[in-house]
C-alpha positions as CSV (number, residue, x, y, z in Angstrom):
1,X,17.1,-303.9,-13.1
2,X,15.4,-306.6,-15.2
3,X,12.0,-307.6,-13.9
4,X,11.9,-310.9,-12.1
5,X,8.2,-311.2,-12.5
6,X,4.9,-309.6,-11.7
7,X,3.4,-309.7,-8.2
8,X,0.0,-308.5,-7.1
9,X,-0.1,-307.7,-3.3
10,X,-3.5,-307.7,-1.7
11,X,-3.5,-306.4,1.8
12,X,-5.6,-303.8,3.6
13,X,-2.8,-302.7,5.9
14,X,-1.0,-299.8,4.0
15,X,2.2,-300.4,5.9
16,X,2.4,-304.1,5.0
17,X,1.4,-303.3,1.4
18,X,4.1,-300.7,1.0
19,X,6.8,-302.7,2.7
20,X,6.1,-305.7,0.5
21,X,5.7,-303.7,-2.7
22,X,8.9,-301.7,-2.0
23,X,10.9,-304.9,-1.1
24,X,9.7,-306.7,-4.3
25,X,10.3,-303.6,-6.4
26,X,13.9,-303.4,-5.1
27,X,14.3,-307.1,-6.1
28,X,13.2,-306.3,-9.7
29,X,9.6,-307.4,-9.5
30,X,6.8,-305.4,-11.2
31,X,4.3,-304.9,-8.3
32,X,0.8,-303.7,-7.9
33,X,-0.9,-303.3,-4.6
34,X,-4.6,-303.5,-3.8
35,X,-6.3,-302.8,-0.4
36,X,-9.0,-305.5,-0.8
37,X,-10.2,-308.3,-3.0
38,X,-12.6,-306.1,-5.0
39,X,-9.7,-303.8,-6.0
40,X,-7.6,-306.8,-6.8
41,X,-10.2,-308.2,-9.2
42,X,-10.2,-304.8,-11.0
43,X,-6.4,-305.0,-11.3
44,X,-6.8,-308.6,-12.8
45,X,-9.1,-307.1,-15.5
46,X,-6.1,-305.2,-16.9
47,X,-2.9,-306.7,-15.6
48,X,-1.8,-310.3,-15.2
49,X,0.6,-311.1,-12.4
50,X,2.8,-314.2,-12.0
51,X,1.7,-314.6,-8.4
52,X,-0.7,-313.0,-5.9
53,X,0.3,-312.4,-2.3
54,X,-3.1,-312.4,-0.5
55,X,-4.1,-311.4,3.0
56,X,-7.2,-313.2,4.3
57,X,-8.9,-310.7,6.5
58,X,-9.8,-307.4,4.7
59,X,-12.8,-305.2,4.4
60,X,-15.0,-304.9,1.3
61,X,-13.9,-308.3,0.0
62,X,-11.8,-310.7,2.1
63,X,-9.2,-313.1,0.8
64,X,-11.4,-316.2,0.6
65,X,-14.1,-314.3,-1.3
66,X,-11.5,-312.9,-3.7
67,X,-10.0,-316.4,-4.3
68,X,-13.5,-317.8,-5.2
69,X,-14.1,-315.0,-7.6
70,X,-10.6,-315.2,-9.0
71,X,-11.0,-318.9,-9.8
72,X,-14.1,-318.1,-11.8
73,X,-12.3,-315.4,-14.0
74,X,-11.8,-316.2,-17.7
75,X,-8.5,-317.2,-19.0
76,X,-5.1,-317.1,-17.3
77,X,-6.3,-314.8,-14.4
78,X,-8.1,-317.8,-12.9
79,X,-4.9,-319.8,-12.6
80,X,-2.5,-317.2,-11.1
81,X,-1.0,-318.9,-8.0
82,X,-1.7,-317.4,-4.6
83,X,0.6,-317.1,-1.6
84,X,-1.4,-316.4,1.6
85,X,0.1,-313.8,3.9
86,X,-1.9,-313.7,7.1
87,X,-1.8,-313.4,10.9
88,X,-4.8,-315.7,11.3
89,X,-4.3,-318.6,13.6
90,X,-5.8,-321.0,11.2
91,X,-4.2,-319.5,8.1
92,X,-2.6,-322.8,7.0
93,X,-6.0,-324.6,7.0
94,X,-7.6,-321.7,5.1
95,X,-4.8,-321.6,2.6
96,X,-5.2,-325.3,1.9
97,X,-8.9,-324.8,1.3
98,X,-8.1,-322.0,-1.1
99,X,-5.6,-324.1,-3.0
100,X,-2.8,-321.6,-2.2
101,X,0.7,-322.6,-3.2
102,X,2.1,-321.4,0.1
103,X,1.3,-319.6,3.4
104,X,3.4,-317.1,5.3
105,X,2.5,-316.1,8.8
106,X,2.5,-312.4,9.9
107,X,4.8,-311.1,11.2
108,X,6.9,-312.4,8.3
109,X,10.6,-312.7,7.5
110,X,11.4,-310.7,4.3
111,X,13.9,-313.4,3.1
112,X,11.2,-316.1,3.5
113,X,8.7,-314.0,1.6
114,X,11.1,-313.4,-1.3
115,X,12.1,-317.1,-1.4
116,X,8.4,-318.2,-1.4
117,X,7.4,-315.8,-4.2
118,X,10.4,-316.9,-6.3
119,X,9.4,-320.6,-5.8
120,X,5.8,-319.8,-6.7
121,X,6.8,-318.1,-9.9
122,X,9.4,-320.7,-10.8
123,X,6.8,-323.5,-10.2
124,X,4.4,-321.8,-12.6
125,X,7.1,-321.7,-15.3
126,X,7.7,-325.4,-15.2
């Protein structure tokens, strides 16, 4: 299957990370998964995704801290769009503060997730 794009999934819940990575892989995306923001920054040193799916609450480095660090990276890595995937009650407000392109509430609908990721990638291509 031809790759539809590259997605970095950043979520500390292994079940969520695997489900999202498997789903996206089945749809033709090239996917990497990181369990926290620190790991995600390491991935961005060597691999540039088209979109980042970001949980907000994680150990080591949470989503907001990652986003601040990401936006200070050199080059294109600083501009990779972020889709927030979170169960936090105030996730929408936080996503807006982080300049995320979209927010998806946990538990999430797989079709909504796919559509949102596709829109984020398509928007970047414009």
